[in-house]
KEPAKE-840185 format. One record per residue (C-alpha): residue in one letter; x negated, y negated, z negated. Coordinates in steps of 0.1 Angstrom, whole numbers, plus 2048, in hexadecimal, padded with zeros to 3 digits. Layout:
# residues N
atom r: a u: X v: Y w: Z
...
END
This chain:
# residues 134
atom r: m u: 805 v: 803 w: 803
atom r: t u: 7F3 v: 7DB w: 807
atom r: t u: 7F4 v: 7C0 w: 7F3
atom r: y u: 80C v: 7A9 w: 7FC
atom r: l u: 7F0 v: 78E w: 809
atom r: m u: 7E3 v: 7A5 w: 82A
atom r: s u: 80C v: 7A8 w: 833
atom r: s u: 811 v: 79D w: 855
atom r: p u: 82E v: 784 w: 848
atom r: v u: 816 v: 772 w: 82F
atom r: r u: 7F7 v: 772 w: 846
atom r: a u: 80A v: 762 w: 862
atom r: t u: 818 v: 749 w: 84C
atom r: l u: 7F6 v: 740 w: 843
atom r: r u: 7E9 v: 741 w: 868
atom r: w u: 808 v: 729 w: 871
atom r: q u: 7FF v: 712 w: 856
atom r: a u: 7D7 v: 70C w: 857
atom r: g u: 7DE v: 70A w: 880
atom r: a u: 7FA v: 6F0 w: 876
atom r: t u: 7E3 v: 6E4 w: 85C
atom r: l u: 7C7 v: 6DD w: 878
atom r: g u: 7DB v: 6CE w: 894
atom r: v u: 7E8 v: 6B6 w: 87E
atom r: a u: 7C1 v: 6AE w: 86B
atom r: l u: 7B4 v: 6AA w: 892
atom r: v u: 7D8 v: 694 w: 89A
atom r: a u: 7D2 v: 680 w: 87E
atom r: g u: 7AC v: 67D w: 881
atom r: m u: 7AE v: 66F w: 8A3
atom r: w u: 7CD v: 651 w: 897
atom r: v u: 7B6 v: 647 w: 872
atom r: g u: 797 v: 657 w: 873
atom r: i u: 78B v: 672 w: 85D
atom r: d u: 79F v: 665 w: 83F
atom r: g u: 7BA v: 674 w: 850
atom r: a u: 7A9 v: 690 w: 857
atom r: i u: 7A1 v: 699 w: 837
atom r: s u: 7C3 v: 68E w: 82B
atom r: a u: 7D7 v: 6A6 w: 845
atom r: v u: 7C0 v: 6C1 w: 836
atom r: l u: 7C2 v: 6BD w: 814
atom r: g u: 7EB v: 6BD w: 817
atom r: g u: 7EC v: 6DA w: 82E
atom r: m u: 7D5 v: 6EE w: 813
atom r: i u: 7EE v: 6E9 w: 7F8
atom r: t u: 804 v: 6FC w: 803
atom r: v u: 7ED v: 718 w: 811
atom r: i u: 7DD v: 71B w: 7F1
atom r: a u: 7FE v: 71D w: 7E1
atom r: g u: 80A v: 737 w: 7F6
atom r: i u: 7EB v: 749 w: 7F1
atom r: a u: 7F6 v: 745 w: 7CB
atom r: f u: 816 v: 74F w: 7D2
atom r: a u: 809 v: 770 w: 7E1
atom r: v u: 7EC v: 77D w: 7CA
atom r: m u: 80A v: 779 w: 7AF
atom r: v u: 81F v: 790 w: 7BC
atom r: s u: 803 v: 7A9 w: 7C3
atom r: i u: 7F4 v: 7AB w: 7A4
atom r: m u: 817 v: 7AD w: 794
atom r: n u: 826 v: 7D4 w: 792
atom r: s u: 848 v: 7D3 w: 796
atom r: p u: 858 v: 7F4 w: 792
atom r: s u: 87C v: 7E7 w: 792
atom r: a u: 894 v: 7CE w: 79F
atom r: e u: 890 v: 7BE w: 782
atom r: a u: 869 v: 7BC w: 780
atom r: t u: 86A v: 7B3 w: 7A3
atom r: l u: 87F v: 790 w: 79C
atom r: v u: 86D v: 78B w: 783
atom r: t u: 852 v: 78D w: 794
atom r: m u: 85F v: 777 w: 7AF
atom r: f u: 864 v: 75B w: 796
atom r: l u: 845 v: 75E w: 789
atom r: a u: 836 v: 75B w: 7AA
atom r: e u: 84A v: 73F w: 7B2
atom r: g u: 840 v: 72D w: 797
atom r: a u: 81D v: 72F w: 7A0
atom r: k u: 821 v: 721 w: 7C0
atom r: i u: 834 v: 705 w: 7B1
atom r: a u: 81A v: 6FB w: 798
atom r: a u: 7FF v: 701 w: 7B2
atom r: i u: 811 v: 6E7 w: 7C9
atom r: i u: 814 v: 6CF w: 7AD
atom r: l u: 7F4 v: 6D4 w: 79C
atom r: l u: 7E3 v: 6CA w: 7BE
atom r: l u: 7FA v: 6AF w: 7C9
atom r: w u: 7F1 v: 69D w: 7AA
atom r: l u: 7CB v: 6A4 w: 7B1
atom r: v u: 7C9 v: 69B w: 7D2
atom r: i u: 7DA v: 67B w: 7D2
atom r: t u: 7C9 v: 673 w: 7AD
atom r: a u: 7A3 v: 679 w: 7BB
atom r: y u: 7A1 v: 670 w: 7DF
atom r: k u: 7A7 v: 651 w: 7DD
atom r: d u: 7A1 v: 64C w: 809
atom r: l u: 7C3 v: 661 w: 80A
atom r: v u: 7D9 v: 659 w: 82A
atom r: a u: 7FE v: 65D w: 81D
atom r: a u: 80A v: 666 w: 83E
atom r: a u: 7F2 v: 67F w: 84B
atom r: f u: 7EF v: 68F w: 82A
atom r: f u: 81A v: 693 w: 822
atom r: t u: 81C v: 69A w: 84D
atom r: a u: 804 v: 6BC w: 847
atom r: f u: 815 v: 6C4 w: 824
atom r: v u: 839 v: 6C8 w: 835
atom r: i u: 82F v: 6D6 w: 84E
atom r: t u: 81E v: 6F3 w: 83C
atom r: v u: 839 v: 6F1 w: 820
atom r: l u: 855 v: 6F9 w: 83F
atom r: l u: 83E v: 713 w: 84B
atom r: n u: 83D v: 726 w: 82E
atom r: r u: 861 v: 72D w: 833
atom r: m u: 858 v: 744 w: 856
atom r: a u: 849 v: 763 w: 843
atom r: f u: 86E v: 76D w: 83D
atom r: w u: 872 v: 76D w: 865
atom r: v u: 850 v: 77B w: 86B
atom r: r u: 855 v: 7A2 w: 86C
atom r: s u: 83A v: 7BE w: 864
atom r: a u: 828 v: 7D4 w: 877
atom r: h u: 835 v: 7EB w: 85F
atom r: a u: 85A v: 7E5 w: 85F
atom r: d u: 865 v: 802 w: 875
atom r: e u: 853 v: 81B w: 857
atom r: p u: 865 v: 825 w: 839
atom r: d u: 85A v: 810 w: 819
atom r: k u: 839 v: 822 w: 809
atom r: t u: 842 v: 80D w: 7E6
atom r: e u: 839 v: 825 w: 7C3
atom r: w u: 850 v: 825 w: 7AE
atom r: k u: 842 v: 82D w: 78B
END
């Protein structure tokens, strides 16, 4: 059984988010210079890092029952939200040359792409579930 972080939907979503972040960074870099590009990369990376935090939480938690699965999902979502809030605060307070338009554009686009994992089909979707219940 592979970890949640290595699943096809998560990897695809992380690739889309990274690509969108680089795209916004290129446009922002041409538009306002290096500070715009850095701001866009920081904005996009917040969602990427928060998504990885979610995936790690899901991967390390043992969910042998439906109740435990729900608890795991709530804890993972809480970790993701906490990571977003902490990283937003950290970047906004620490990076003095932040270009708000580039930063929030990349952030919003990557947040929207985060929901696309739901639509990505796993490579092994047709196989029976190999979950081990203990």
